[in-house]
N, CA, C and O atoms as CSV, one atom per row, in Angstrom:
chain,resi,resn,atom,element,x,y,z
A,1,MET,N,N,0.848,-1.159,0.000
A,1,MET,CA,C,0.000,0.000,0.000
A,1,MET,C,C,0.894,1.221,0.000
A,1,MET,O,O,1.875,1.271,0.741
A,2,LYS,N,N,0.575,2.183,-0.802
A,2,LYS,CA,C,1.391,3.371,-0.941
A,2,LYS,C,C,1.006,4.379,0.131
A,2,LYS,O,O,-0.147,4.801,0.219
A,3,VAL,N,N,1.973,4.754,0.932
A,3,VAL,CA,C,1.758,5.768,1.961
A,3,VAL,C,C,2.793,6.860,1.739
A,3,VAL,O,O,3.994,6.623,1.871
A,4,PRO,N,N,2.321,8.061,1.402
A,4,PRO,CA,C,3.307,9.119,1.168
A,4,PRO,C,C,3.959,9.569,2.475
A,4,PRO,O,O,3.276,9.969,3.417
A,5,ARG,N,N,5.244,9.502,2.515
A,5,ARG,CA,C,6.014,9.980,3.659
A,5,ARG,C,C,7.250,10.683,3.126
A,5,ARG,O,O,7.927,10.193,2.222
A,6,LYS,N,N,7.518,11.799,3.685
A,6,LYS,CA,C,8.722,12.497,3.246
A,6,LYS,C,C,9.888,12.118,4.142
A,6,LYS,O,O,9.834,12.220,5.368
A,7,ASN,N,N,10.916,11.687,3.490
A,7,ASN,CA,C,12.147,11.344,4.177
A,7,ASN,C,C,13.012,12.598,4.215
A,7,ASN,O,O,13.036,13.362,3.251
A,8,LYS,N,N,13.709,12.812,5.298
A,8,LYS,CA,C,14.545,14.009,5.394
A,8,LYS,C,C,15.653,14.018,4.341
A,8,LYS,O,O,16.095,15.077,3.896
A,9,LEU,N,N,16.095,12.814,3.948
A,9,LEU,CA,C,17.178,12.751,2.972
A,9,LEU,C,C,16.668,12.867,1.537
A,9,LEU,O,O,17.390,13.342,0.660
A,10,SER,N,N,15.441,12.440,1.294
A,10,SER,CA,C,14.896,12.524,-0.060
A,10,SER,C,C,13.387,12.671,0.019
A,10,SER,O,O,12.801,12.511,1.090
A,11,SER,N,N,12.771,12.966,-1.075
A,11,SER,CA,C,11.312,13.135,-1.096
A,11,SER,C,C,10.633,11.939,-1.769
A,11,SER,O,O,9.594,12.095,-2.412
A,12,SER,N,N,11.218,10.748,-1.622
A,12,SER,CA,C,10.647,9.562,-2.251
A,12,SER,C,C,9.479,9.037,-1.432
A,12,SER,O,O,9.335,9.364,-0.254
A,13,ILE,N,N,8.659,8.233,-2.057
A,13,ILE,CA,C,7.492,7.627,-1.415
A,13,ILE,C,C,7.905,6.291,-0.825
A,13,ILE,O,O,8.642,5.526,-1.447
A,14,VAL,N,N,7.424,6.016,0.384
A,14,VAL,CA,C,7.739,4.776,1.078
A,14,VAL,C,C,6.515,3.874,1.015
A,14,VAL,O,O,5.403,4.312,1.309
A,15,TYR,N,N,6.712,2.622,0.635
A,15,TYR,CA,C,5.631,1.657,0.571
A,15,TYR,C,C,5.638,0.819,1.844
A,15,TYR,O,O,6.686,0.372,2.311
A,16,THR,N,N,4.444,0.617,2.394
A,16,THR,CA,C,4.342,-0.191,3.600
A,16,THR,C,C,3.423,-1.377,3.337
A,16,THR,O,O,2.571,-1.339,2.449
A,17,LYS,N,N,3.615,-2.427,4.125
A,17,LYS,CA,C,2.810,-3.631,3.995
A,17,LYS,C,C,1.407,-3.357,4.549
A,17,LYS,O,O,1.270,-2.802,5.639
A,18,PRO,N,N,0.351,-3.747,3.794
A,18,PRO,CA,C,-1.004,-3.507,4.295
A,18,PRO,C,C,-1.327,-4.383,5.502
A,18,PRO,O,O,-0.812,-5.493,5.631
A,19,THR,N,N,-2.177,-3.876,6.375
A,19,THR,CA,C,-2.600,-4.638,7.549
A,19,THR,C,C,-3.618,-5.691,7.126
A,19,THR,O,O,-4.101,-5.678,5.993
A,20,LYS,N,N,-3.942,-6.605,8.044
A,20,LYS,CA,C,-4.948,-7.632,7.762
A,20,LYS,C,C,-6.299,-6.987,7.478
A,20,LYS,O,O,-7.033,-7.439,6.598
A,21,GLU,N,N,-6.627,-5.939,8.215
A,21,GLU,CA,C,-7.898,-5.245,8.011
A,21,GLU,C,C,-7.968,-4.619,6.622
A,21,GLU,O,O,-9.005,-4.676,5.961
A,22,GLN,N,N,-6.871,-4.027,6.185
A,22,GLN,CA,C,-6.837,-3.429,4.849
A,22,GLN,C,C,-6.965,-4.497,3.766
A,22,GLN,O,O,-7.659,-4.296,2.770
A,23,LYS,N,N,-6.303,-5.622,3.960
A,23,LYS,CA,C,-6.399,-6.712,2.982
A,23,LYS,C,C,-7.830,-7.217,2.891
A,23,LYS,O,O,-8.357,-7.409,1.795
A,24,GLU,N,N,-8.460,-7.432,4.044
A,24,GLU,CA,C,-9.834,-7.929,4.071
A,24,GLU,C,C,-10.794,-6.919,3.445
A,24,GLU,O,O,-11.716,-7.302,2.724
A,25,TYR,N,N,-10.580,-5.633,3.717
A,25,TYR,CA,C,-11.413,-4.580,3.145
A,25,TYR,C,C,-11.362,-4.624,1.616
A,25,TYR,O,O,-12.406,-4.606,0.963
A,26,PHE,N,N,-10.177,-4.680,1.049
A,26,PHE,CA,C,-10.052,-4.672,-0.400
A,26,PHE,C,C,-10.529,-5.987,-1.015
A,26,PHE,O,O,-11.023,-6.004,-2.142
A,27,LYS,N,N,-10.382,-7.081,-0.281
A,27,LYS,CA,C,-10.890,-8.365,-0.758
A,27,LYS,C,C,-12.409,-8.310,-0.873
A,27,LYS,O,O,-12.971,-8.746,-1.878
A,28,GLN,N,N,-13.076,-7.779,0.145
A,28,GLN,CA,C,-14.534,-7.658,0.121
A,28,GLN,C,C,-14.981,-6.619,-0.895
A,28,GLN,O,O,-16.030,-6.780,-1.519
A,29,LYS,N,N,-14.221,-5.580,-1.068
A,29,LYS,CA,C,-14.563,-4.506,-2.006
A,29,LYS,C,C,-14.540,-5.003,-3.451
A,29,LYS,O,O,-15.236,-4.463,-4.311
A,30,SER,N,N,-13.735,-6.035,-3.712
A,30,SER,CA,C,-13.615,-6.534,-5.082
A,30,SER,C,C,-14.749,-7.480,-5.467
A,30,SER,O,O,-14.896,-7.820,-6.641
A,31,VAL,N,N,-15.549,-7.908,-4.493
A,31,VAL,CA,C,-16.663,-8.816,-4.769
A,31,VAL,C,C,-17.856,-8.004,-5.260
A,31,VAL,O,O,-18.262,-7.038,-4.616
A,32,VAL,N,N,-18.409,-8.392,-6.388
A,32,VAL,CA,C,-19.542,-7.689,-6.960
A,32,VAL,C,C,-20.829,-8.338,-6.453
A,32,VAL,O,O,-21.036,-9.538,-6.634
A,33,GLU,N,N,-21.691,-7.546,-5.820
A,33,GLU,CA,C,-22.915,-8.075,-5.233
A,33,GLU,C,C,-23.830,-8.676,-6.293
A,33,GLU,O,O,-24.479,-9.691,-6.040
A,34,ASN,N,N,-23.893,-8.071,-7.473
A,34,ASN,CA,C,-24.779,-8.586,-8.515
A,34,ASN,C,C,-24.372,-9.982,-8.980
A,34,ASN,O,O,-25.217,-10.740,-9.456
A,35,THR,N,N,-23.110,-10.330,-8.853
A,35,THR,CA,C,-22.671,-11.677,-9.211
A,35,THR,C,C,-23.358,-12.695,-8.314
A,35,THR,O,O,-23.841,-13.723,-8.789
A,36,HIS,N,N,-23.400,-12.410,-7.026
A,36,HIS,CA,C,-24.067,-13.320,-6.085
A,36,HIS,C,C,-25.562,-13.395,-6.373
A,36,HIS,O,O,-26.153,-14.473,-6.324
A,37,LEU,N,N,-26.166,-12.259,-6.669
A,37,LEU,CA,C,-27.598,-12.251,-6.961
A,37,LEU,C,C,-27.904,-13.049,-8.224
A,37,LEU,O,O,-28.866,-13.816,-8.259
A,38,SER,N,N,-27.095,-12.871,-9.250
A,38,SER,CA,C,-27.299,-13.601,-10.503
A,38,SER,C,C,-27.108,-15.100,-10.303
A,38,SER,O,O,-27.879,-15.906,-10.822
A,39,THR,N,N,-26.082,-15.465,-9.551
A,39,THR,CA,C,-25.814,-16.883,-9.297
A,39,THR,C,C,-26.970,-17.511,-8.531
A,39,THR,O,O,-27.420,-18.606,-8.868
A,40,ASN,N,N,-27.450,-16.823,-7.505
A,40,ASN,CA,C,-28.574,-17.354,-6.728
A,40,ASN,C,C,-29.817,-17.500,-7.590
A,40,ASN,O,O,-30.540,-18.489,-7.469
A,41,SER,N,N,-30.075,-16.532,-8.457
A,41,SER,CA,C,-31.230,-16.599,-9.342
A,41,SER,C,C,-31.106,-17.785,-10.293
A,41,SER,O,O,-32.070,-18.521,-10.506
A,42,TRP,N,N,-29.918,-17.968,-10.863
A,42,TRP,CA,C,-29.691,-19.074,-11.798
A,42,TRP,C,C,-29.865,-20.404,-11.097
A,42,TRP,O,O,-30.482,-21.318,-11.644
A,43,LEU,N,N,-29.324,-20.526,-9.881
A,43,LEU,CA,C,-29.423,-21.785,-9.154
A,43,LEU,C,C,-30.867,-22.125,-8.796
A,43,LEU,O,O,-31.257,-23.290,-8.866
A,44,LYS,N,N,-31.664,-21.133,-8.416
A,44,LYS,CA,C,-33.077,-21.376,-8.118
A,44,LYS,C,C,-33.806,-21.898,-9.359
A,44,LYS,O,O,-34.605,-22.829,-9.266
A,45,LYS,N,N,-33.531,-21.301,-10.509
A,45,LYS,CA,C,-34.163,-21.745,-11.756
A,45,LYS,C,C,-33.692,-23.147,-12.135
A,45,LYS,O,O,-34.470,-23.951,-12.648
A,46,PHE,N,N,-32.429,-23.433,-11.885
A,46,PHE,CA,C,-31.874,-24.744,-12.194
A,46,PHE,C,C,-32.519,-25.822,-11.328
A,46,PHE,O,O,-32.896,-26.884,-11.825
A,47,VAL,N,N,-32.643,-25.543,-10.035
A,47,VAL,CA,C,-33.275,-26.496,-9.122
A,47,VAL,C,C,-34.734,-26.696,-9.506
A,47,VAL,O,O,-35.229,-27.823,-9.483
A,48,ASN,N,N,-35.430,-25.617,-9.860
A,48,ASN,CA,C,-36.824,-25.700,-10.290
A,48,ASN,C,C,-36.946,-26.560,-11.547
A,48,ASN,O,O,-37.861,-27.376,-11.653
A,49,TYR,N,N,-36.033,-26.383,-12.495
A,49,TYR,CA,C,-36.030,-27.183,-13.723
A,49,TYR,C,C,-35.831,-28.666,-13.395
A,49,TYR,O,O,-36.542,-29.525,-13.915
A,50,ARG,N,N,-34.852,-28.958,-12.521
A,50,ARG,CA,C,-34.564,-30.359,-12.170
A,50,ARG,C,C,-35.768,-31.010,-11.510
A,50,ARG,O,O,-36.056,-32.179,-11.765
A,51,GLU,N,N,-36.478,-30.262,-10.659
A,51,GLU,CA,C,-37.678,-30.798,-10.016
A,51,GLU,C,C,-38.782,-31.030,-11.046
A,51,GLU,O,O,-39.517,-32.014,-10.963
A,52,THR,N,N,-38.895,-30.123,-12.017
A,52,THR,CA,C,-39.934,-30.220,-13.047
A,52,THR,C,C,-39.747,-31.462,-13.914
A,52,THR,O,O,-40.725,-32.120,-14.269
A,53,VAL,N,N,-38.504,-31.786,-14.258
A,53,VAL,CA,C,-38.248,-32.938,-15.119
A,53,VAL,C,C,-38.042,-34.224,-14.326
A,53,VAL,O,O,-37.780,-35.276,-14.909
A,54,GLY,N,N,-38.157,-34.149,-12.999
A,54,GLY,CA,C,-38.093,-35.354,-12.189
A,54,GLY,C,C,-36.719,-35.722,-11.681
A,54,GLY,O,O,-36.510,-36.860,-11.261
A,55,LEU,N,N,-35.799,-34.823,-11.702
A,55,LEU,CA,C,-34.450,-35.083,-11.177
A,55,LEU,C,C,-34.355,-34.425,-9.803
A,55,LEU,O,O,-33.889,-33.293,-9.675
A,56,THR,N,N,-34.799,-35.144,-8.788
A,56,THR,CA,C,-34.887,-34.541,-7.464
A,56,THR,C,C,-33.612,-34.656,-6.648
A,56,THR,O,O,-33.443,-33.931,-5.667
A,57,ASP,N,N,-32.698,-35.564,-7.037
A,57,ASP,CA,C,-31.455,-35.661,-6.260
A,57,ASP,C,C,-30.594,-34.427,-6.528
A,57,ASP,O,O,-30.375,-34.036,-7.674
A,58,ILE,N,N,-30.120,-33.835,-5.456
A,58,ILE,CA,C,-29.314,-32.619,-5.568
A,58,ILE,C,C,-27.839,-33.014,-5.628
A,58,ILE,O,O,-27.354,-33.770,-4.786
A,59,ARG,N,N,-27.148,-32.506,-6.610
A,59,ARG,CA,C,-25.703,-32.729,-6.742
A,59,ARG,C,C,-25.002,-31.478,-6.215
A,59,ARG,O,O,-25.049,-30.424,-6.848
A,60,GLU,N,N,-24.363,-31.593,-5.078
A,60,GLU,CA,C,-23.704,-30.444,-4.466
A,60,GLU,C,C,-22.403,-30.087,-5.177
A,60,GLU,O,O,-22.120,-28.911,-5.409
A,61,ASN,N,N,-21.627,-31.086,-5.516
A,61,ASN,CA,C,-20.314,-30.831,-6.095
A,61,ASN,C,C,-20.260,-31.326,-7.533
A,61,ASN,O,O,-19.854,-32.459,-7.791
A,62,ILE,N,N,-20.663,-30.494,-8.446
A,62,ILE,CA,C,-20.584,-30.831,-9.865
A,62,ILE,C,C,-19.261,-30.297,-10.380
A,62,ILE,O,O,-19.046,-29.085,-10.416
A,63,THR,N,N,-18.370,-31.205,-10.779
A,63,THR,CA,C,-17.040,-30.789,-11.194
A,63,THR,C,C,-16.861,-30.772,-12.700
A,63,THR,O,O,-15.949,-30.124,-13.213
A,64,ASN,N,N,-17.735,-31.488,-13.416
A,64,ASN,CA,C,-17.618,-31.458,-14.863
A,64,ASN,C,C,-18.980,-31.715,-15.498
A,64,ASN,O,O,-19.937,-32.046,-14.798
A,65,LEU,N,N,-19.072,-31.569,-16.789
A,65,LEU,CA,C,-20.326,-31.711,-17.512
A,65,LEU,C,C,-20.891,-33.115,-17.416
A,65,LEU,O,O,-22.110,-33.285,-17.387
A,66,LYS,N,N,-20.035,-34.123,-17.365
A,66,LYS,CA,C,-20.501,-35.506,-17.273
A,66,LYS,C,C,-21.319,-35.727,-15.999
A,66,LYS,O,O,-22.342,-36.411,-16.035
A,67,ASP,N,N,-20.878,-35.154,-14.869
A,67,ASP,CA,C,-21.625,-35.268,-13.621
A,67,ASP,C,C,-23.008,-34.623,-13.762
A,67,ASP,O,O,-23.994,-35.146,-13.244
A,68,LEU,N,N,-23.075,-33.523,-14.442
A,68,LEU,CA,C,-24.335,-32.800,-14.614
A,68,LEU,C,C,-25.308,-33.584,-15.499
A,68,LEU,O,O,-26.519,-33.541,-15.284
A,69,GLU,N,N,-24.782,-34.289,-16.480
A,69,GLU,CA,C,-25.645,-35.042,-17.421
A,69,GLU,C,C,-26.203,-36.305,-16.806
A,69,GLU,O,O,-27.186,-36.839,-17.319
A,70,GLU,N,N,-25.620,-36.810,-15.726
A,70,GLU,CA,C,-26.081,-38.059,-15.108
A,70,GLU,C,C,-27.423,-37.912,-14.432
A,70,GLU,O,O,-27.939,-38.877,-13.869
């Protein structure tokens, strides 16, 4: 993280390591809320579709297309 500090010997900028709180803040800031909303909407429609066609078993960990087709 860039923190401007003037050194008596030079006017260069000193970089400091971000704190855990700063890291967590920027990590959360990078998450887009609409992504979660879209994913939840898609999953609800997917579950509804599976129930409609008679596929009631829920697959929690789908890792590839073959698992989804089963």
